[in-house]
C-alpha positions as CSV (number, residue, x, y, z in Angstrom):
1,M,73.1,91.6,109.8
2,T,69.8,93.2,108.9
3,M,70.2,96.0,106.4
4,T,67.4,98.8,105.9
5,S,67.0,99.5,102.5
6,I,66.8,103.0,100.6
7,H,64.3,103.7,98.0
8,E,66.0,105.8,95.0
9,N,63.6,108.6,95.1
10,H,63.7,109.5,98.7
11,A,64.6,113.4,99.0
12,Q,67.6,114.0,101.1
13,S,69.4,117.1,101.8
14,F,71.7,118.9,104.4
15,P,74.3,121.3,104.5
16,Q,77.6,120.6,103.4
17,G,80.2,119.6,106.2
18,T,77.6,118.9,108.5
19,A,75.9,115.4,109.4
20,S,72.2,116.3,109.5
21,Y,69.9,115.7,106.8
22,A,66.1,114.7,106.4
23,V,64.6,111.7,104.2
24,G,61.5,112.4,102.5
25,S,58.3,109.9,103.0
26,V,57.7,107.3,100.0
27,A,54.2,108.2,100.5
28,D,55.0,111.4,98.8
29,Y,55.1,109.5,95.4
30,S,52.6,108.0,93.0
31,G,53.0,104.4,91.8
32,S,53.9,105.9,88.1
33,S,56.7,108.0,89.4
34,L,58.1,105.5,91.7
35,S,58.2,103.2,88.5
36,Q,59.8,105.6,86.3
37,G,62.5,106.5,89.1
38,A,63.0,102.8,89.4
39,T,63.4,102.7,85.5
40,N,65.8,105.4,85.3
41,R,68.1,104.7,88.4
42,A,68.4,101.0,86.8
43,L,69.7,102.7,83.6
44,H,72.2,104.8,85.4
45,L,73.3,102.0,87.3
46,G,74.0,99.9,84.1
47,L,75.7,103.0,82.3
48,K,77.9,103.0,85.8
49,R,78.7,99.6,85.7
50,A,79.8,99.9,82.0
51,M,82.0,103.0,82.9
52,D,83.4,101.2,85.5
53,I,84.5,98.2,83.2
54,V,85.7,100.7,80.3
55,V,87.8,102.9,82.6
56,S,89.5,100.2,85.1
57,L,90.5,98.1,82.3
58,S,92.0,101.1,80.3
59,A,93.6,102.6,83.2
60,L,95.6,99.1,84.0
61,I,96.6,98.5,80.5
62,V,97.6,102.4,80.1
63,L,99.3,102.6,83.9
64,A,100.8,99.1,83.5
65,P,104.5,100.6,83.3
66,V,104.2,102.8,86.3
67,L,102.4,99.7,88.5
68,L,105.6,97.8,87.6
69,L,107.9,100.4,88.8
70,V,105.6,100.8,91.8
71,C,106.0,97.2,92.5
72,L,109.9,97.2,92.0
73,A,110.2,100.2,94.3
74,I,108.0,98.6,97.2
75,K,110.4,95.3,97.0
76,L,113.7,97.4,97.0
77,D,112.6,99.5,99.9
78,S,111.4,96.6,102.5
79,R,111.0,93.1,103.0
80,G,107.4,91.5,102.2
81,P,104.8,91.2,99.6
82,I,103.9,93.9,97.3
83,F,100.2,93.9,97.8
84,F,98.2,94.5,100.7
85,S,94.8,92.6,100.9
86,Q,92.1,93.4,103.8
87,E,88.6,92.5,104.2
88,R,86.3,95.3,103.8
89,W,82.6,95.8,103.9
90,G,81.1,95.3,100.2
91,R,77.4,96.1,98.4
92,N,74.8,94.7,100.4
93,C,76.9,94.3,103.9
94,T,78.9,91.4,102.0
95,K,82.6,90.9,102.6
96,I,85.3,91.6,99.9
97,R,88.9,91.7,100.0
98,V,90.4,95.0,98.7
99,L,93.9,95.5,97.2
100,K,96.5,98.2,97.7
101,F,100.0,98.4,97.6
102,R,101.6,97.9,100.8
103,S,102.9,101.0,102.5
104,M,104.0,99.9,105.8
105,R,106.3,97.5,107.4
106,T,104.9,93.8,107.3
107,D,105.9,93.3,111.0
108,L,103.6,96.7,111.8
109,C,101.0,96.1,109.2
110,D,97.3,96.1,110.8
111,V,95.5,93.6,109.0
112,T,92.1,94.6,110.5
113,G,92.5,98.3,109.6
114,V,91.0,99.2,113.1
115,A,94.4,101.1,114.0
116,Q,94.0,104.1,111.5
117,T,96.9,105.9,110.0
118,V,97.9,109.2,111.6
119,K,100.5,111.6,110.4
120,N,103.9,110.6,110.5
121,D,103.0,107.3,111.1
122,P,106.1,104.9,112.2
123,R,104.7,102.0,110.2
124,I,104.8,103.7,107.0
125,T,108.2,103.0,104.8
126,R,109.7,105.6,102.5
127,V,108.3,104.3,99.4
128,G,104.8,104.1,101.2
129,A,105.0,107.7,102.4
130,F,105.0,108.8,98.8
131,L,102.4,106.5,97.6
132,R,99.9,107.2,100.5
133,K,100.7,111.0,100.0
134,S,99.9,110.5,96.1
135,N,97.2,107.9,96.7
136,I,98.9,105.6,94.4
137,D,98.7,102.7,96.9
138,E,95.1,102.6,95.8
139,L,95.5,101.8,92.4
140,P,95.4,98.3,92.7
141,Q,91.6,98.9,93.4
142,L,91.3,99.2,89.7
143,I,91.4,95.2,90.1
144,N,88.5,95.4,92.3
145,V,86.5,97.6,90.3
146,L,86.8,95.5,87.3
147,K,86.0,92.3,89.0
148,G,82.7,94.0,90.3
149,D,83.4,94.3,94.0
150,M,84.1,98.1,93.8
151,S,83.2,101.0,91.8
152,L,85.0,103.9,90.6
153,V,82.5,106.0,92.8
154,G,80.6,105.6,95.7
155,P,80.7,105.3,99.6
156,R,84.5,104.7,100.7
157,C,85.3,101.0,101.4
158,H,85.5,100.7,105.2
159,A,87.5,98.0,107.1
160,I,85.2,95.7,109.2
161,G,85.2,96.9,112.8
162,M,86.5,100.5,111.7
163,L,86.3,103.0,114.4
164,A,85.5,106.6,114.6
165,A,86.2,108.8,117.5
166,G,86.9,105.5,119.3
167,I,83.6,104.1,118.4
168,L,82.7,101.7,116.1
169,Y,80.9,103.1,113.2
170,E,77.8,101.4,113.6
171,D,77.5,102.5,117.2
172,L,78.2,106.0,116.4
173,C,75.8,106.1,113.2
174,P,72.9,104.1,113.3
175,N,72.0,104.3,109.8
176,Y,75.6,103.6,108.9
177,H,75.0,100.3,106.9
178,Q,72.9,102.0,104.7
179,R,75.8,103.4,102.9
180,H,76.4,100.0,101.6
181,A,73.3,99.8,99.4
182,M,75.9,100.6,96.5
183,R,79.5,99.0,95.9
184,P,81.8,101.0,97.6
185,G,84.1,103.3,95.7
186,M,87.7,104.5,94.7
187,T,86.4,108.0,95.4
188,G,83.1,109.6,97.1
189,M,81.0,112.4,97.7
190,A,82.8,112.6,101.1
191,Q,86.3,112.8,99.7
192,M,85.2,115.5,97.0
193,R,84.0,117.4,99.9
194,G,87.3,117.2,101.4
195,L,86.1,114.8,104.5
196,R,89.1,112.9,104.4
197,G,92.1,111.6,106.9
198,P,91.6,110.1,110.1
199,T,88.3,110.1,111.8
200,D,89.2,111.5,115.1
201,R,86.3,113.5,115.7
202,A,82.4,112.1,115.9
203,S,81.2,115.3,113.9
204,K,83.5,114.5,110.8
205,A,82.4,110.7,110.7
206,R,78.8,111.6,110.9
207,A,79.3,114.0,107.9
208,R,81.1,111.4,106.0
209,V,78.0,108.9,106.4
210,A,75.8,111.6,105.7
211,S,77.6,112.4,102.6
212,D,77.5,108.6,101.6
213,L,73.8,108.5,102.5
214,Y,73.2,111.4,100.1
215,Y,75.3,109.8,97.3
216,V,73.2,106.7,97.8
217,N,69.8,108.6,97.7
218,N,70.9,111.1,94.6
219,F,73.0,108.9,92.5
220,N,73.3,109.3,88.6
221,I,75.8,109.1,86.0
222,M,76.5,112.9,85.7
223,L,77.0,112.8,89.6
224,D,79.8,109.9,89.2
225,I,81.5,112.0,86.8
226,R,81.6,115.2,88.4
227,I,83.3,113.4,91.5
228,I,85.7,111.6,89.2
229,L,86.8,115.0,87.6
230,G,86.9,116.8,91.0
231,T,89.2,113.9,92.5
232,I,91.5,114.3,89.6
233,R,91.6,118.1,90.2
234,S,92.3,117.5,93.8
235,E,94.9,115.4,93.2
236,L,96.8,117.2,90.7
237,S,96.8,119.9,92.6
238,G,98.5,118.0,95.3
239,G,97.6,114.6,97.3
240,K,96.5,114.9,100.9
241,G,97.0,111.6,101.9
242,F,99.6,110.1,104.5
């Protein structure tokens, strides 16, 4: 699969909550500006990876008692494994296996992830409903972050073959794979903007991709910190997952 690269200094803007955006031409920049921008981005990427390692490792240690209780609750609630593993898109369109706490009945799980979760989904277990509502089901992804498959912040990690409004994301958004220029994140710009839940409308799916592309082109460590703090604030005020 051919992946179109995105230069770090492309200027990109679009109204919040919409999918329209414009990308500036690389010809607008001098060679020295490009070099300075590349160096600056490399520095921020290094800081980003350092933060990923420190935060994910610290969180796994601090949350260890909670994670063990969740494991016990899953085993007592329904038959099947504690963890759910799924193949998803990683950086540069590589394929990675992402970990989650199992929240669905084993006999009804969709390993491909193509069948999106809907409200009052009959596949979800009693414990799973709480885990998804609070997003605790995603905490095992801290292991993916520590390994380097994922980041704390980045475009959300999509299942391969994921549909939006019944259409493959690749067909709906021709520039879809440009979002994979960076490691996928546990949270991201689209989620902070409230673009969550099932992608049952094409406009909502395009808005998500547009938010992801904005993040890829305008990434810096302070933006990551803002997104992390915004996500924590959102979760403390009441998770919206299902």
